[in-house]
DOTORDREN-67590 format. One line per 3 residues: their letters; for each residue x, y, z of N, C-alpha, C, O. Coordinates in nm, 3 decimals. Each point is the difference from the previous one (the first is absolute). Layout:
N
a) X/Y/Z/X/Y/Z/X/Y/Z/X/Y/Z  ...
***
This chain:
238
xxx) -5.874/11.104/6.701/0.074/-0.020/-0.087/0.141/-0.070/-0.055/0.083/-0.002/0.092  -0.059/-0.026/-0.150/0.130/-0.094/0.007/0.099/0.102/-0.047/-0.019/0.115/-0.042  0.131/-0.184/0.058/0.148/0.117/-0.010/0.067/-0.099/-0.114/0.038/-0.117/0.000
xxx) -0.041/0.217/-0.090/0.081/-0.033/-0.136/0.143/0.002/0.013/0.070/-0.093/-0.040  -0.015/0.224/0.108/0.102/-0.032/0.062/0.059/0.005/0.122/-0.014/0.107/0.059  0.099/-0.220/0.014/-0.003/0.080/0.154/0.138/0.032/0.024/0.068/-0.098/-0.031
xxx) 0.008/0.200/0.075/0.121/0.088/0.029/0.071/-0.081/0.171/0.002/0.069/0.102  0.033/-0.174/-0.103/0.037/-0.028/0.148/0.165/0.060/0.033/0.098/-0.047/-0.056  -0.093/0.141/0.142/0.096/0.004/0.076/0.134/0.050/-0.124/0.118/-0.029/0.019
xxx) -0.149/0.075/-0.092/0.106/0.023/-0.138/0.097/0.114/0.054/-0.013/0.106/0.061  0.110/-0.177/-0.111/0.167/0.136/0.005/0.008/-0.054/-0.097/-0.023/-0.112/-0.046  0.093/0.296/-0.011/0.092/-0.006/-0.141/0.059/0.123/0.003/-0.035/0.100/0.061
xxx) 0.123/-0.116/-0.130/0.080/0.130/-0.093/0.099/-0.021/-0.087/-0.022/-0.081/-0.089  0.171/0.157/0.095/0.046/0.010/-0.133/0.137/-0.045/0.058/0.059/0.095/0.051  0.006/-0.211/-0.044/0.129/-0.003/0.071/-0.030/-0.005/0.118/-0.108/-0.042/0.041
xxx) 0.211/0.089/0.037/-0.012/0.025/0.129/-0.094/0.061/0.041/-0.058/-0.037/0.102  0.026/0.129/-0.162/-0.079/0.104/0.044/-0.150/-0.029/0.036/-0.084/0.006/-0.090  0.052/-0.035/0.207/-0.198/-0.049/-0.020/-0.048/0.142/-0.006/0.037/0.111/0.040
xxx) -0.174/-0.186/-0.134/-0.094/0.132/0.004/-0.107/-0.015/0.046/-0.061/0.091/0.057  -0.012/-0.283/-0.080/-0.098/-0.043/0.108/0.042/-0.041/0.080/0.118/-0.029/0.016  -0.254/0.008/0.092/0.032/-0.037/0.156/-0.134/-0.076/0.081/-0.088/0.057/0.066
xxx) 0.104/-0.193/-0.092/-0.135/-0.052/0.076/-0.101/0.052/-0.104/-0.093/0.044/0.067  0.059/-0.025/-0.227/-0.140/0.034/-0.013/-0.085/-0.076/-0.026/0.029/-0.080/-0.089  -0.143/0.072/0.140/-0.132/-0.094/-0.029/-0.102/0.049/-0.036/-0.030/0.102/0.061
xxx) -0.049/-0.138/-0.149/-0.115/0.063/-0.052/-0.080/-0.084/-0.069/0.052/-0.032/-0.107  -0.190/-0.032/0.131/-0.079/-0.027/-0.125/-0.079/0.099/-0.096/-0.040/0.115/0.018  0.031/-0.205/-0.128/-0.052/0.051/-0.129/-0.099/-0.060/-0.020/0.015/-0.103/-0.065
xxx) -0.173/0.143/0.117/-0.094/-0.112/-0.040/-0.006/0.053/-0.191/0.051/0.098/-0.054  -0.127/-0.199/0.001/-0.023/-0.062/-0.138/-0.117/0.124/-0.042/-0.098/0.051/0.053  0.147/-0.042/-0.137/-0.129/0.120/-0.108/-0.005/0.113/0.070/-0.106/0.060/0.022
xxx) 0.252/-0.010/0.029/-0.035/0.156/0.058/0.118/0.096/-0.058/0.095/-0.031/-0.071  -0.121/0.125/0.111/0.159/0.100/0.016/0.067/0.053/0.116/-0.027/0.113/0.042  0.119/-0.193/0.017/0.069/0.049/0.102/0.122/0.138/-0.050/0.097/-0.012/-0.074
xxx) -0.138/0.114/0.132/0.108/0.117/0.021/0.083/-0.026/0.052/-0.030/-0.054/0.107  0.186/0.065/-0.132/0.129/-0.005/0.078/0.031/0.179/0.028/0.053/0.055/-0.097  -0.077/0.018/0.197/0.059/0.134/0.046/0.106/0.028/0.051/0.037/-0.084/0.082
xxx) 0.031/0.170/-0.097/0.070/0.020/0.067/0.129/0.097/-0.022/0.025/0.021/-0.118  0.068/0.048/0.221/0.082/0.111/-0.085/0.132/-0.094/-0.087/0.040/-0.114/0.019  0.004/0.223/-0.122/0.140/-0.060/-0.041/0.052/-0.061/0.090/-0.014/0.040/0.116
xxx) 0.094/-0.166/-0.148/0.076/-0.058/0.020/-0.073/-0.068/0.148/0.081/-0.018/0.091  -0.207/-0.013/-0.067/-0.065/-0.115/0.054/0.041/-0.141/0.013/0.026/-0.064/0.101  -0.025/0.024/-0.239/0.039/-0.117/-0.035/-0.097/-0.041/-0.112/0.010/-0.109/-0.057
xxx) -0.115/0.212/0.025/-0.088/-0.128/-0.108/0.015/0.016/-0.137/-0.100/-0.006/-0.071  0.232/0.031/0.013/-0.013/-0.073/-0.142/0.067/-0.113/0.037/-0.018/-0.109/-0.055  0.134/0.138/0.191/0.099/-0.171/0.004/-0.145/-0.085/0.051/0.031/-0.118/0.014
xxx) -0.159/0.138/0.013/-0.087/-0.104/0.046/-0.008/-0.031/-0.140/0.041/-0.115/-0.014  -0.080/0.170/-0.108/-0.088/-0.040/-0.115/0.149/-0.094/-0.066/0.001/-0.111/-0.053  0.106/0.200/0.078/0.130/-0.094/-0.076/0.048/-0.107/0.053/0.074/-0.076/-0.062
xxx) -0.122/0.053/0.216/0.060/-0.167/0.072/-0.094/-0.071/-0.073/0.032/-0.091/-0.076  -0.182/0.138/0.099/-0.135/-0.070/-0.042/0.018/-0.053/-0.146/-0.036/-0.113/-0.035  0.086/0.191/-0.033/0.018/-0.074/-0.168/0.114/-0.089/-0.034/0.014/-0.057/-0.108
xxx) 0.069/0.051/0.211/0.113/-0.056/0.023/0.096/0.015/-0.054/0.084/-0.084/-0.030  -0.086/0.253/-0.001/0.094/0.069/-0.054/0.156/0.019/0.093/0.118/0.004/-0.036  -0.199/0.007/0.189/0.116/-0.043/0.129/-0.061/-0.107/0.046/-0.117/-0.035/-0.012
xxx) 0.233/-0.028/0.085/0.019/-0.090/0.090/-0.075/0.027/0.146/0.058/0.099/0.046  -0.140/-0.133/0.030/0.002/0.024/0.137/0.075/-0.065/0.081/0.018/-0.119/-0.023  0.044/0.180/0.136/0.089/-0.032/0.098/-0.072/-0.075/0.131/0.055/-0.061/0.091
xxx) -0.195/0.086/-0.113/-0.022/-0.123/0.092/-0.171/0.007/0.008/-0.026/0.116/-0.033  -0.098/-0.186/0.062/-0.143/-0.022/0.005/-0.009/-0.057/-0.141/0.109/-0.045/-0.037  -0.194/0.035/-0.039/-0.075/-0.046/-0.095/-0.156/0.113/-0.051/-0.073/0.089/0.044
xxx) 0.095/-0.174/-0.163/-0.139/0.052/-0.071/-0.059/-0.116/-0.054/0.075/-0.098/-0.001  -0.215/0.078/-0.056/-0.088/-0.048/0.007/-0.114/0.049/-0.091/-0.096/0.061/0.047  0.109/-0.094/-0.200/-0.110/0.023/-0.083/-0.002/-0.106/-0.062/0.079/-0.074/-0.059
xxx) -0.250/0.085/0.101/-0.105/-0.076/-0.056/0.033/-0.131/0.086/-0.009/-0.105/-0.064  0.036/0.096/0.163/0.038/-0.097/0.118/0.128/-0.120/-0.025/-0.001/-0.116/0.042  0.110/0.182/-0.125/0.085/-0.040/-0.097/0.121/0.095/0.146/-0.028/0.097/0.071
xxx) 0.141/-0.170/-0.079/0.113/0.089/0.033/0.083/0.029/-0.058/0.078/-0.085/-0.042  -0.059/0.250/0.010/0.113/0.053/-0.136/0.163/-0.043/0.006/0.082/0.019/-0.089  -0.062/-0.075/0.204/0.166/0.001/0.057/0.066/-0.103/-0.101/-0.026/-0.120/-0.014
xxx) 0.117/0.197/-0.051/0.048/-0.017/-0.121/-0.028/-0.051/-0.077/0.072/-0.090/-0.044  -0.216/0.130/-0.025/-0.096/0.016/-0.132/0.071/0.124/-0.137/-0.014/0.122/0.006  0.070/-0.182/-0.094/0.017/0.082/-0.104/-0.085/0.133/-0.013/-0.105/0.034/0.054
xxx) 0.184/0.024/-0.139/-0.140/0.098/-0.026/-0.069/-0.010/-0.127/-0.094/0.071/-0.039  0.159/-0.181/-0.031/-0.098/-0.010/-0.132/-0.088/-0.084/0.101/-0.120/0.026/0.006  0.156/-0.093/0.048/-0.137/-0.088/0.077/-0.075/0.046/0.059/-0.108/-0.058/0.009
xxx) 0.137/0.220/0.078/-0.106/0.028/0.045/-0.100/0.062/-0.065/-0.112/0.011/0.050  0.142/0.031/-0.162/-0.062/0.058/-0.134/-0.115/-0.109/-0.034/-0.112/0.037/0.036  0.116/-0.114/-0.073/-0.043/-0.144/-0.010/-0.068/-0.032/0.046/-0.071/-0.091/-0.043
xxx) 0.051/0.152/0.167/-0.080/-0.084/0.138/-0.085/0.129/0.039/-0.069/-0.002/0.101  0.076/0.126/-0.191/-0.095/0.092/0.020/0.022/0.096/0.082/-0.091/0.037/0.074  0.243/0.035/-0.069/0.035/0.117/0.035/0.080/0.092/-0.037/0.121/-0.020/-0.006
xxx) -0.178/0.138/-0.026/0.079/0.110/-0.095/0.011/0.114/0.056/-0.094/0.070/0.039  0.241/-0.038/-0.030/0.034/0.124/0.050/0.021/0.099/-0.127/0.016/-0.040/-0.115  -0.020/0.171/0.153/0.007/0.105/-0.100/0.036/0.105/0.080/-0.077/0.074/0.062
xxx) 0.211/-0.069/-0.068/0.064/0.138/0.105/0.020/0.114/-0.051/-0.038/0.047/-0.108  0.099/-0.005/0.189/-0.003/0.171/0.010/0.046/-0.021/-0.133/0.056/-0.104/-0.035  -0.087/0.233/-0.066/0.072/0.088/-0.111/-0.072/-0.118/-0.128/0.050/-0.001/-0.113
xxx) -0.160/-0.088/0.146/-0.098/-0.033/-0.083/0.103/-0.101/-0.125/-0.063/-0.063/-0.085  0.180/0.058/0.085/0.088/-0.135/-0.077/-0.066/-0.010/-0.131/-0.052/-0.103/-0.043  0.059/0.229/-0.023/-0.103/0.009/-0.137/0.148/-0.051/-0.112/0.099/0.064/0.033
xxx) -0.069/-0.174/-0.165/0.113/0.009/-0.100/-0.058/0.091/-0.043/-0.113/0.007/-0.049  0.209/0.087/0.071/-0.042/0.158/-0.113/0.046/0.004/-0.108/0.010/0.104/-0.065  0.039/-0.255/0.014/0.038/-0.011/-0.176/-0.096/-0.075/-0.074/-0.019/-0.002/-0.122
xxx) -0.043/-0.066/0.225/-0.167/-0.042/-0.057/-0.090/0.010/0.026/-0.066/0.034/0.098  0.051/-0.072/-0.213/-0.234/0.052/-0.008/-0.065/0.004/0.104/0.035/-0.056/0.104  -0.152/0.131/-0.122/-0.069/-0.042/0.138/-0.069/-0.186/-0.057/0.007/-0.086/0.089
xxx) -0.049/0.053/-0.191/0.003/-0.160/0.016/0.082/-0.108/0.010/-0.037/-0.116/0.019  0.164/0.160/-0.033/0.103/-0.102/0.007/0.064/-0.009/0.149/0.041/-0.105/0.051  -0.037/0.256/0.020/0.000/0.024/0.153/-0.139/-0.105/0.066/0.033/-0.088/0.080
xxx) -0.134/0.097/-0.105/-0.139/-0.072/0.023/0.062/-0.222/-0.023/0.011/-0.094/0.079  0.009/0.110/-0.231/0.062/-0.140/0.002/0.056/-0.042/0.100/-0.041/-0.094/0.068  0.138/0.157/-0.051/0.103/-0.054/0.106/-0.041/-0.071/0.140/0.043/-0.098/0.061
xxx) -0.184/0.225/-0.032/-0.055/-0.062/0.103/-0.016/-0.179/-0.013/0.035/-0.065/0.098  -0.074/0.011/-0.187/-0.055/-0.100/-0.021/0.084/-0.103/-0.080/-0.066/-0.090/-0.052  0.210/0.087/0.033/0.072/-0.063/-0.061/0.032/-0.141/0.069/0.059/-0.089/-0.060
xxx) -0.102/0.079/0.186/0.030/-0.162/0.105/-0.115/-0.043/-0.039/-0.003/-0.123/-0.001  -0.127/0.189/-0.041/-0.126/-0.123/0.025/-0.011/-0.093/-0.145/0.029/0.003/-0.120  -0.076/-0.063/0.192/-0.031/-0.140/-0.112/-0.125/0.000/-0.057/-0.036/-0.078/-0.088
xxx) -0.040/0.175/0.144/-0.158/-0.029/-0.128/0.059/0.163/-0.025/0.036/0.100/0.063  -0.054/-0.155/-0.208/0.031/0.160/-0.066/-0.128/0.082/-0.019/-0.024/0.121/0.003  -0.043/-0.222/-0.023/-0.150/0.074/-0.069/-0.039/0.083/0.140/-0.066/0.104/-0.009
xxx) 0.100/-0.142/0.108/-0.084/0.072/0.158/0.109/0.134/-0.002/-0.027/0.116/0.032  0.162/-0.171/-0.079/0.110/0.125/0.016/-0.111/0.135/-0.098/-0.041/0.103/0.053  0.024/-0.129/-0.142/-0.046/0.089/-0.109/-0.150/0.031/0.074/-0.028/0.118/0.022
xxx) -0.047/-0.204/0.009/-0.123/0.075/0.075/0.064/0.106/0.083/-0.014/0.121/-0.020  0.083/-0.172/0.110/0.057/0.098/0.156/0.069/0.122/-0.117/-0.041/0.116/0.011  0.131/-0.145/-0.106/0.010/0.138/-0.040/-0.099/0.113/-0.061/0.019/0.122/0.001
xxx) -0.149/-0.205/-0.063/-0.104/0.117/-0.073/-0.075/0.048/0.156/-0.042/0.115/0.013  0.033/-0.200/0.082/-0.069/0.062/0.127/0.088/0.145/0.035/-0.040/0.116/0.011  0.198/-0.184/0.001/0.042/0.147/0.059/-0.042/0.116/-0.110/-0.048/0.106/0.039
xxx) 0.069/-0.132/-0.182/-0.080/0.143/-0.097/-0.148/0.017/0.069/-0.055/0.099/-0.048  -0.009/-0.151/0.126/-0.099/0.040/0.014/0.002/0.053/0.091/-0.060/0.108/-0.005  0.131/-0.145/0.151/-0.001/0.073/0.086/0.076/0.155/-0.028/-0.041/0.098/0.062
xxx) 0.147/-0.087/-0.155/0.088/0.111/-0.001/-0.039/0.061/-0.162/0.068/-0.027/-0.098  -0.169/0.097/0.096/-0.025/0.030/-0.159/0.167/0.038/-0.029/0.085/-0.071/-0.054  -0.075/0.177/0.096/0.109/0.059/-0.035/0.131/-0.041/-0.066/0.068/0.056/-0.086
xxx) -0.049/-0.211/0.176/0.083/-0.091/-0.093/-0.042/-0.031/-0.094/0.085/-0.010/-0.088  -0.238/-0.023/0.044/-0.010/0.014/-0.101/0.058/-0.010/-0.117/0.058/-0.083/-0.070  -0.113/0.268/0.072/0.017/0.043/-0.084/0.151/0.069/-0.055/0.019/0.084/-0.089
xxx) 0.100/-0.170/0.201/0.071/0.058/-0.036/0.138/-0.122/0.030/0.115/-0.004/0.046  -0.213/-0.080/-0.103/0.067/-0.205/0.010/0.192/0.012/-0.093/0.108/-0.047/0.038  -0.141/0.125/-0.158/0.093/-0.003/-0.052/0.123/0.136/0.015/0.084/0.045/-0.078
xxx) -0.113/-0.020/0.179/0.112/0.100/0.053/0.078/-0.033/0.069/-0.037/-0.078/0.088  0.198/0.119/-0.091/0.090/-0.032/0.092/-0.038/0.056/0.151/-0.070/0.099/0.022  0.144/-0.198/0.091/-0.018/0.060/0.139/0.036/0.147/0.038/-0.051/0.069/0.089
xxx) 0.164/-0.034/-0.187/0.031/0.126/0.052/-0.121/0.101/-0.064/-0.022/0.112/0.045  -0.025/-0.150/-0.118/-0.115/0.101/-0.038/-0.109/-0.019/0.095/-0.099/0.064/-0.036  0.084/-0.122/0.132/-0.114/0.026/0.039/0.011/0.118/0.148/0.110/0.022/0.051
xxx) -0.244/0.046/0.004/0.007/0.085/0.106/0.052/-0.075/0.122/0.055/-0.107/-0.023  -0.065/0.148/0.148/0.039/-0.100/0.099/-0.112/-0.061/0.057/0.028/-0.094/0.074  -0.150/0.120/-0.086/-0.135/-0.068/0.000/-0.023/-0.150/-0.117/-0.079/-0.088/0.033
xxx) 0.143/0.081/-0.141/-0.008/-0.028/-0.027/0.089/-0.099/0.032/-0.038/-0.109/0.041  0.180/0.143/-0.060/0.090/-0.107/0.072/-0.051/-0.117/0.106/0.004/-0.123/-0.011  -0.069/0.230/0.148/-0.045/-0.112/0.075/-0.111/-0.083/-0.027/-0.030/-0.100/0.064
xxx) -0.042/0.156/-0.183/-0.132/-0.132/-0.019/0.058/-0.060/-0.100/-0.069/-0.078/-0.065  0.179/0.095/0.035/0.058/-0.120/-0.116/0.071/-0.092/0.142/-0.059/-0.107/0.012  0.149/0.123/0.073/0.062/-0.064/0.098/-0.133/-0.066/0.076/0.001/-0.123/-0.006
xxx) -0.083/0.165/0.057/-0.115/-0.028/0.044/-0.040/-0.114/-0.098/0.027/-0.112/0.045  -0.093/0.113/-0.188/-0.025/-0.072/-0.123/0.082/-0.122/0.000/-0.054/-0.109/0.017  0.236/0.128/-0.042/0.065/-0.095/-0.024/-0.045/-0.078/0.135/-0.061/-0.097/-0.045
xxx) 0.059/0.089/0.187/0.023/-0.063/0.084/-0.160/-0.057/0.031/0.004/-0.027/0.121  -0.106/0.003/-0.158/-0.143/0.029/-0.024/0.006/-0.160/-0.146/-0.093/-0.080/0.001  0.165/0.071/-0.064/0.002/-0.037/-0.092/0.015/-0.188/0.072/-0.048/-0.100/-0.054
xxx) 0.112/0.103/0.157/0.025/-0.095/0.069/-0.093/-0.097/0.061/-0.009/-0.119/0.031  -0.061/0.243/-0.029/-0.182/-0.057/0.090/0.047/-0.064/0.136/-0.030/-0.111/0.044  0.117/0.215/0.019/0.020/-0.001/0.123/-0.107/-0.050/0.132/-0.123/0.000/-0.001
xxx) 0.190/-0.028/0.078/-0.088/-0.079/0.139/0.012/0.175/0.111/-0.086/0.069/0.054  0.237/-0.058/-0.063/0.005/0.117/0.044/0.118/0.105/-0.014/0.117/-0.037/0.012  -0.154/0.173/-0.038/0.084/0.125/-0.083/0.070/0.036/0.152/-0.041/-0.006/0.116
xxx) 0.148/0.042/-0.170/0.120/0.119/0.136/0.000/0.099/-0.073/0.036/-0.029/-0.115  -0.063/0.147/0.133/-0.033/0.113/-0.085/0.095/0.125/0.109/-0.029/0.045/0.111  0.174/-0.015/-0.222/0.065/0.113/0.120/-0.026/0.134/-0.087/0.014/0.037/-0.116
xxx) -0.051/0.004/0.218/-0.025/0.152/-0.029/-0.044/0.052/-0.139/0.068/0.082/-0.061  -0.181/-0.132/0.013/-0.082/-0.013/-0.149/-0.022/0.207/-0.031/0.049/0.038/-0.106  -0.091/0.032/0.162/0.001/0.120/0.015/0.091/0.095/0.020/-0.027/0.118/0.018
xxx) 0.150/-0.171/-0.021/0.095/0.135/-0.005/0.044/0.007/-0.110/0.030/-0.090/-0.079  -0.023/0.221/0.070/-0.029/0.083/-0.118/-0.105/0.028/-0.092/0.017/0.058/-0.107  -0.122/-0.099/0.150/-0.107/0.000/-0.039/-0.107/0.195/0.017/0.011/0.092/0.082
xxx) -0.094/-0.111/-0.194/-0.101/0.121/0.059/-0.111/-0.080/0.115/-0.008/-0.120/0.026  -0.062/0.222/0.021/-0.063/-0.082/0.094/-0.118/-0.073/-0.059/-0.058/-0.094/0.053  0.029/0.154/-0.176/-0.137/-0.054/-0.085/0.045/-0.129/-0.049/-0.095/-0.070/-0.035
xxx) 0.209/0.015/0.020/0.040/-0.104/-0.046/0.038/-0.087/0.075/-0.017/-0.116/-0.036  0.072/0.139/0.144/0.004/-0.072/0.156/-0.125/-0.051/0.007/-0.021/-0.121/-0.013  -0.104/0.236/0.042/-0.155/-0.056/-0.002/-0.021/-0.123/-0.080/-0.068/-0.094/0.039
xxx) 0.122/0.098/-0.142/-0.066/-0.095/-0.093/0.081/-0.105/-0.002/-0.061/-0.090/-0.058  0.207/0.039/0.104/0.072/-0.112/0.024/-0.064/-0.077/0.165/-0.021/-0.120/0.015  0.002/0.229/0.091/-0.046/-0.064/0.073/-0.194/-0.031/0.048/-0.059/-0.036/0.102
xxx) 0.019/0.075/-0.237/-0.138/-0.029/0.016/-0.034/-0.161/-0.099/-0.088/-0.085/0.015  0.232/0.097/-0.141/-0.051/-0.109/0.007/0.094/-0.149/0.030/-0.011/-0.105/-0.063  0.081/0.127/0.149/0.048/-0.090/0.108/-0.074/-0.008/0.081/0.040/-0.093/0.070
xxx) -0.159/0.145/-0.017/-0.141/-0.050/0.073/-0.068/-0.085/-0.070/-0.031/-0.112/0.039  -0.002/0.174/-0.171/-0.075/-0.069/-0.083/0.022/-0.147/-0.027/-0.089/-0.085/0.000  0.257/0.060/-0.028/0.053/-0.157/0.004/-0.003/-0.090/0.077/0.009/-0.119/-0.029
xxx) -0.027/0.184/0.177/-0.025/-0.059/0.099/-0.141/-0.059/-0.018/-0.033/-0.118/0.003  -0.042/0.225/-0.022/-0.162/-0.024/0.064/-0.046/-0.099/-0.089/-0.086/-0.084/0.028  0.165/0.100/-0.177/-0.050/-0.100/-0.116/0.058/-0.154/-0.014/-0.035/-0.114/-0.031
xxx) 0.138/0.185/0.072/0.089/-0.147/-0.072/0.069/-0.086/0.098/0.058/-0.105/-0.029  -0.072/0.171/0.181/0.011/-0.056/0.113/0.202/0.012/0.026/0.053/-0.045/0.101  0.018/0.106/-0.204/0.165/0.069/0.025/-0.024/0.064/0.153/-0.090/0.057/0.061
xxx) 0.205/-0.094/-0.043/0.080/0.013/0.178/0.060/0.114/-0.041/0.001/-0.015/-0.122  0.069/0.160/0.152/0.078/0.099/-0.007/0.050/-0.001/0.184/-0.067/0.011/0.104  0.208/-0.028/-0.129/0.066/0.076/0.110/0.048/0.146/-0.088/0.019/-0.004/-0.122
xxx) -0.011/0.076/0.169/-0.029/0.187/-0.066/0.138/0.043/0.115/-0.001/-0.034/0.119  0.086/0.095/-0.168/0.064/0.095/0.044/-0.003/0.101/-0.048/-0.012/0.009/-0.122  0.021/0.088/0.195/-0.096/0.173/-0.073/0.068/0.076/0.130/0.000/-0.046/0.114
xxx) 0.062/0.176/-0.157/0.012/0.118/0.027/-0.114/0.077/0.046/-0.029/0.047/0.110  -0.023/-0.047/-0.213/-0.160/0.019/-0.052/-0.136/-0.014/0.106/-0.111/-0.027/-0.044  0.139/0.052/0.198/-0.049/-0.052/0.107/-0.129/0.031/-0.056/-0.015/-0.078/-0.095
xxx) -0.068/0.139/0.103/-0.184/0.052/-0.003/0.008/-0.060/-0.146/-0.110/-0.039/-0.039  0.196/0.024/-0.034/-0.104/-0.080/-0.179/0.000/-0.135/0.070/-0.108/-0.054/0.023  0.232/-0.010/0.016/0.019/-0.106/0.049/-0.135/-0.062/0.106/-0.068/-0.101/-0.013
xxx) 0.066/0.188/0.099/-0.118/-0.071/0.103/-0.112/0.020/-0.024/-0.085/-0.031/0.084  0.041/0.104/-0.238/-0.123/0.033/-0.051/-0.055/-0.152/-0.048/-0.119/-0.028/0.016  0.220/-0.072/-0.080/-0.032/-0.088/-0.081/0.002/-0.145/0.122/-0.072/-0.099/-0.015
xxx) 0.167/0.116/0.126/0.049/-0.094/0.042/-0.074/-0.098/0.122/-0.047/0.074/0.087  0.026/-0.200/-0.060/-0.017/-0.023/0.066/0.036/0.011/0.162/-0.077/0.028/0.092  0.225/-0.061/-0.088/0.080/-0.008/0.100/0.137/0.067/-0.009/0.082/-0.027/-0.088
xxx) -0.062/0.121/0.193/0.111/0.073/0.016/0.110/-0.036/0.121/-0.014/0.010/0.122  0.147/-0.061/-0.211/0.083/-0.035/0.077/0.155/0.122/0.040/0.114/0.022/-0.040  -0.172/0.007/0.102/0.173/0.087/0.031/0.067/0.010/0.047/-0.017/0.020/0.120
xxx) 0.154/-0.028/-0.176/0.125/-0.064/0.020/0.106/0.180/0.046/-0.012/0.116/-0.038  0.129/-0.205/0.157/0.049/0.105/0.040/0.118/-0.068/0.002/-0.007/-0.116/0.038  0.137/0.168/-0.075/0.115/-0.037/0.006/0.040/-0.155/-0.009/0.085/-0.041/0.079
xxx) -0.138/-0.040/-0.165/-0.028/-0.100/-0.029/-0.065/-0.090/0.055/0.008/-0.121/-0.024  -0.099/0.190/0.126/-0.058/-0.110/0.065/-0.218/0.035/-0.035/-0.034/0.102/-0.060  -0.033/-0.166/0.091/-0.134/0.037/-0.020/-0.057/0.032/0.136/-0.015/-0.080/0.092
xxx) -0.023/0.239/-0.094/0.010/0.064/0.108/-0.206/0.000/0.050/-0.056/0.029/0.105  -0.006/-0.082/-0.254/-0.133/-0.015/0.053/-0.050/-0.024/-0.164/0.038/0.049/-0.106  -0.159/-0.167/0.151/-0.083/-0.031/-0.122/-0.155/0.008/0.034/-0.043/-0.065/0.096
xxx) -0.036/0.136/-0.167/-0.111/0.031/0.057/-0.111/0.026/-0.119/0.035/0.071/-0.094  -0.171/-0.128/0.095/-0.051/0.063/-0.144/0.041/0.128/-0.055/0.063/0.090/0.055  -0.102/-0.097/-0.157/0.047/0.132/-0.093/-0.117/0.132/0.025/0.030/0.116/-0.030
xxx) -0.147/-0.146/0.080/-0.084/0.117/0.078/-0.012/0.045/0.078/-0.080/0.091/0.022  0.205/-0.174/0.095/-0.001/0.040/0.101/0.081/0.092/0.016/-0.025/0.088/0.083  0.177/-0.085/-0.180/0.086/0.052/0.026/-0.017/0.115/-0.089/0.074/0.098/0.008
xxx) -0.194/-0.109/-0.114/-0.044/0.140/-0.100/-0.062/0.077/0.086/-0.001/0.120/-0.024  -0.046/-0.156/0.109/-0.161/0.043/0.065/0.057/0.080/0.144/-0.054/0.104/0.037  0.139/-0.149/0.018/0.073/0.030/0.147/0.096/0.075/-0.002/0.118/-0.031/0.019
xxx) -0.177/0.174/-0.049/0.113/0.131/0.049/0.149/-0.031/0.078/0.121/0.009/-0.025  -0.211/-0.052/0.135/0.176/-0.046/0.146/0.055/-0.116/-0.052/0.117/-0.013/0.037  -0.162/-0.084/-0.116/0.044/-0.095/-0.030/0.114/0.032/-0.120/0.116/-0.028/0.032
xxx) -0.134/0.074/-0.145/0.085/0.066/-0.102/0.057/0.087/0.027/0.089/-0.005/-0.086  -0.069/0.082/0.139/0.070/0.095/0.102/0.091/-0.060/0.046/0.112/0.013/-0.051  -0.134/-0.107/0.178/0.101/-0.088/0.045/0.105/-0.090/-0.044/0.106/-0.017/0.061
xxx) -0.150/-0.059/-0.208/0.078/-0.087/-0.074/0.036/0.058/-0.133/0.095/-0.055/-0.055  -0.150/0.151/-0.005/-0.013/0.049/-0.145/0.021/0.105/0.007/0.012/0.046/-0.114  0.007/0.059/0.222/0.056/0.103/-0.008/-0.089/0.151/-0.104/0.051/0.102/-0.048
x) -0.183/-0.145/0.046/-0.101/0.116/-0.027/-0.131/-0.024/0.065/-0.091/0.082/-0.011
***
């Protein structure tokens, strides 16, 4: 299976403070790769670097065969890379409908943007019922659905998703994870998922990447991490 994302010896950080050190990993097309590890392991920094919010200090990133060095954030979006950061990023003052339209503002094919919005409402029925409600009126689960839906309006090839279960009830977390699996299986979407809820992430992931102190400690099929108790205890502490 070909890799839509190839990360080669990537280093990055904040000013003079290094966080990522020589990170290398491949993300196969149409799969879910779960990035796991303790707080401070560099998981969020990895996503921020891949999405162009942070400049790498070394290494390179290939997305769909193209080198991303020097590519601006808006061009990354046009190429098919979407990033849903931790905290969901919903514009609280705008309605659900207005938030979703933001996701398609740059698209030239207005008819397809409208179709994509209709598809989001079909995927997330609670949003369809609350399309005239402002972002601040939504529950935590609905805000996460809205952030995901806005990213999907752009019809991305690769979705970078940071802590989607944060603050959500287990039932809602399960729904979000099941939807990600469905999107990969049906539409070929690729997901790079940063998640503290390890069990939930591994239940839907194809590959598990464990990070520690800014480096990749191991990369293995998710089923192996999920089923091997000794491996989980050694790398994930449970």
